[in-house]
C-alpha positions in Angstrom: 0.0 0.1 0.0 1.5 3.3 -0.9 1.6 6.5 1.2 -1.2 8.1 -0.7 -3.4 4.9 -0.5 -2.7 4.7 3.3 -3.7 8.5 3.8 -6.8 8.1 1.7 -7.9 5.0 3.7 -7.2 6.8 7.1 -9.0 9.8 6.0 -12.1 7.8 4.8 -12.0 6.0 8.3 -12.0 9.3 10.1 -14.9 10.6 8.1 -16.9 7.5 8.9 -15.8 7.7 12.5 -17.1 11.4 12.6 -20.6 10.2 11.5 -20.9 7.8 14.3 -22.8 8.8 17.6 -20.7 10.7 20.0 -20.6 8.0 22.6 -19.0 5.4 19.9 -16.6 8.1 18.3 -14.2 8.6 21.1 -12.2 5.2 21.3 -12.3 4.8 17.5 -11.2 8.3 16.6 -8.4 7.9 19.2 -7.5 4.5 17.8 -7.4 6.0 14.3 -5.4 9.0 15.2 -2.8 6.8 17.1 -2.6 4.7 13.9 -1.9 7.8 11.8 0.7 8.9 14.4 2.4 5.5 14.5 2.5 5.4 10.8 4.1 8.8 10.6 6.7 7.7 13.3 7.3 4.4 11.3 7.8 6.4 8.1 10.3 8.7 9.8 12.3 5.7 11.3 12.4 3.9 7.8 13.7 7.2 6.3 16.3 7.5 9.1 17.4 3.9 8.6 17.6 4.5 4.8 19.8 7.4 5.3 22.0 5.2 7.8 22.1 2.6 5.2 23.3 4.9 2.5 26.0 6.3 4.9 27.2 2.9 5.6 27.4 1.9 1.9 29.4 5.0 1.3 31.7 4.3 4.1 32.3 0.7 3.1 33.2 2.0 -0.5 35.8 4.4 1.0 37.2 1.6 3.2 37.4 -0.8 0.1 39.1 1.9 -1.8 41.6 2.5 1.0 42.4 -1.3 1.4 43.0 -1.5 -2.3 45.4 1.4 -2.3 47.1 0.0 0.9 47.5 -3.4 -0.9 48.9 -1.6 -4.1 51.4 0.4 -1.9 52.3 -2.8 0.1 53.1 -4.6 -3.3 55.2 -1.7 -4.6 57.1 -1.5 -1.2 57.8 -5.2 -1.2 59.1 -5.0 -4.7 61.3 -2.2 -3.8 62.7 -3.9 -0.7 63.4 -7.1 -2.7 65.2 -5.3 -5.4 67.2 -3.4 -2.8 68.1 -6.5 -0.9 68.5 -8.9 -3.8 72.2 -7.9 -4.8 73.2 -7.1 -1.2 72.1 -10.6 0.0 74.0 -12.1 -3.0 77.1 -10.1 -2.3 77.1 -11.1 1.4 76.6 -14.8 0.7 79.5 -14.9 -1.8 82.0 -13.3 0.7 
């Protein structure tokens, strides 16, 4: 059910409740209003959750990017160390 459908249904319900006799109107009107408020609260909570998930996705993308960059740097540094240590190791073992 879409937001517009829900609001239309609640409005129709509130109109029907308003047509009831006064003594029957109170509890039903309160229940319908509480339903409207809970729906609004739930909608806000879902929006906040969606925003949090979007932030989490972005954070994970940054972390993956940083991890890949760190791995590339590590590979480069290992190659540099291997090339620097390679000739020295051979010279020290031949002496």
